[in-house]
N, C-alpha and C positions, 0 to 999 in steps of 0.2 A: 382633725387636720394634721395634728402633730403624729401619729401613730402613720397616720397617709405618709407626710412629709419623710419621717425617718426610714418607711420600708424603701421609700422613692431614692433617698440619697443611699443605701446600703444596695437596692437591687442596681442603681446607674454606676458606684464604684465597683461592684462584681461583676458587670459589663463591659466595666475600660479594661479592667486587670484581665476580663478572659480577652475580649480584643486585643490588647495588647501585646499578649505571649503568643497569641496566636499567628501577628506581626514578626514575632520572633519564632517561633519557630521557619516561619516562611523562612526568612531569612539563615537560620542557619541548613536549612534544608538545599539552599544556594553555593554554601561556602563547602571548604576540605577544609579539613582537622585542620591543618593547616594556617588553612587563614582566619580560622575562627580563634587561631591561641599567637597569632602572629603581634607584635607589636614594631611601632613605630619605633621606638626609644624606649628607656627605661621609666620615665615621667608617664607613660600610656598605659591605657590599659589594656589588654585584647578584649575582643567580646566573648569569649569564654571568661573573663574574668568579671566582666559587667553580668552576663549572663549567674553567675555565682556570686555576687554582689546583690542583683535581685534579689535570689532564692532568701538570702540570708536577712534583707530588709524586710520581705513581705513576711517570713516567721518572724522575728524579732517584733516585730511595729505592730501584726493581726495578730498573727496565730497564739504568741506569745503574750502582748502585751495587752490586746482585746480579750481574745479568747482563753486568756489564763497558763495556758501551758505555759511547759518551764523554756528559759531564755537559753539556749543553747550555744548560740551563735558564737561563732570566732571570726569576725571579721577580719583580721588582718591575714586567713588564709585566704581569704575570698581574692583578695587583691595577688598574693604571694604563687596563687598558684602560677605553672609555667604549662599547662598540657596535662595530660596523663588522667584526662576527664575525655572518651571518648561522647560523640556528637552527641547520638542513640541516648547516652545516661544523663547528657545536656538537657535534651528537649524531655525527657521524664522528672529529672527531678524540676523544672521550673512547669512542669504541669502540674503535677503533685500538691508543689507549693501553692499552684495558684487554686486548684482543688480544694485544698486543702485550709485558703482562704476565705473562700467561698462558701465554704461546711460554717465558717466562724460567723461571717457576714449574716448567716440566714438565721441564724439565732440571736444575733446583737437586737436588746431592746431599747426605748426609747432613755431609759434612766444610763443605761451600759455607755451611748451614746455621748452624754452627760459630764460619767464619773473622771474625775482624773485618777490619768495616771502615772507611774514612771516609770519612762519608756527611753535606755539610751543615754538615760540623765538628766532626759527632760520632763516637765512635768505640760502633761498634754491634755485634755480628754479624750474619749473614744473615738469622735468626732472629728477631732485633730488628726489623730494619730493612723486614718483612713485615708483623711485628704492627702495628707504627706503620704503614705504609701501609693496611692495612685496615680500624683503629680511626678515622683520622685520615677517612680514606673512607666511613666509617661515620656520622662527625661530622656535616661536611657535606652528607652525602645528607639526614640530618634535619632540617638547616638551609635547603634548598631544599626537601624536604618539606613542611617549615612553613610557609615562603613563599607555594607552591604557595595550596594549603586557605587560607591567607588571601585570594590575589588572585581564587580562582574562587570559593570558597566549597563545594567539592566535598569528600565522602567520596573521596579516590583508591582508596579500595577495597583497599587492598592488603593488609589484613586481614580481610578479608569474610568468607573462608572459613572461620574461624574462628567468628564467630558461626551460622556455618548449622550448623555442628558441635555447638555448645554450645545451640542452638533441638532438632537432631533427637535429641540424648542427655535432654534434658529432657523428649522427648514418650516416648521410651520407657522411658522411670524409673518 
């Protein structure tokens, strides 16, 4: 049971990261470079900063922390950027980071999930580190989706299938 449960947790975590990454890519594809790097004020982050921040967080917590790669994160740079990273490069960086994290998740053992780790000054288990990343990724994905809707005035359609299903079930009732 433990093996199945740990594998299900890792599979679900990888799928959530892929799903959210795909939604961010969709948002980036609807925006101009100016919109991606725009800030309402100095206390706000641009969408581009959030993408760089997610890449740094995933790399630090999963790829380095859980996977054992060197921790090369420079967190302050994620927020200091004011452009300079073209949209296709942001998309590639996000995709490559998530792919690398998923490859780490594919190798994680139940023992590694339970092992205490020191990541960014926090003592966490591997499971807690992965859970943190998925939750953190989801939160910033929501911010990016909200900003994209505000900037485009579009329904991004991520849940459109639910509306159709609801309409069809009403017709058959």
